[in-house]
Every structure is written in structure tokens, then in C-alpha cells.
Wavefront OBJ file of the C-alpha trace (Angstrom):
o trace
v 53.554 42.786 117.830
v 50.838 40.968 115.898
v 47.225 41.963 116.485
v 46.657 38.654 118.280
v 49.471 39.488 120.702
v 48.147 42.993 121.322
v 44.655 41.626 121.978
v 46.083 39.129 124.462
v 48.119 41.879 126.151
v 44.940 43.863 126.871
v 42.654 40.825 127.284
v 40.259 42.037 124.593
v 39.138 40.764 121.207
v 41.013 41.380 117.982
v 38.042 43.423 116.774
v 38.432 45.699 119.805
v 42.095 46.331 118.978
v 41.191 47.301 115.409
v 38.389 49.548 116.698
v 40.712 51.247 119.194
v 43.329 51.778 116.476
v 40.797 53.258 114.046
v 39.268 55.755 116.485
v 40.847 59.137 115.793
v 40.017 60.520 119.239
v 41.653 57.528 120.913
v 45.310 57.751 121.945
v 45.801 54.031 121.314
v 48.880 53.483 119.129
v 48.310 53.077 115.426
v 49.715 49.983 113.722
v 52.463 50.030 111.134
v 51.760 48.303 107.831
v 54.861 46.376 106.838
v 53.360 44.961 103.657
v 49.970 44.051 102.269
v 48.301 41.935 104.942
v 51.129 42.415 107.469
v 50.498 44.938 110.219
v 52.343 45.249 113.511
v 52.380 47.396 116.638
v 55.598 48.668 118.181
v 56.085 47.405 121.727
v 57.603 50.723 122.800
v 54.518 52.620 121.652
v 52.255 50.231 123.563
v 54.405 50.636 126.677
v 54.238 54.430 126.345
v 50.454 54.198 125.972
v 50.245 52.024 129.096
v 52.374 54.500 131.053
v 50.186 57.420 129.932
v 46.984 55.595 130.895
v 48.488 54.805 134.305
v 49.613 58.415 134.801
v 46.189 59.735 133.803
v 44.499 57.300 136.167
v 46.839 58.048 139.064
v 46.542 61.799 138.499
v 42.762 61.702 138.568
v 42.747 59.984 141.971
v 44.475 62.899 143.706
l 1 2 3 4 5 6 7 8 9 10 11 12 13 14 15 16 17 18 19 20 21 22 23 24 25 26 27 28 29 30 31 32 33 34 35 36 37 38 39 40 41 42 43 44 45 46 47 48 49 50 51 52 53 54 55 56 57 58 59 60 61 62
């Protein structure tokens, strides 16, 4: 997925996606550089991240 698509998925700015991806303590998936100037995120990794966030949230409510 392009950075614009990832930003739309999470309803945040493109800058926020890059910040999340650059934070080492953050579990947000890292992008894959396909070539110079072409970076993409794997949908499966984003879905796994979403599932983990949901599980963490649901587990903390108990």
C-alpha cells in the first residue's frame, strides 16, 4: 500500500505514518523500499498490527 493509502486507512496525515514507521519503540509495520522513491506497506502486516492493537485494547478492558 502507498503511504497515502495507509494514511487514509488510519485517518491520519502522511507525516504521522512516516513518524510511526520511524519510531523504534512503536510496533507499527515498517515499509518496504521497492526502489529509490518507491516505498510500500504490506497489507497483511497492517492487518496483523490492527489485530494486535485490538487484542491489546480488549485485554486491557478485562
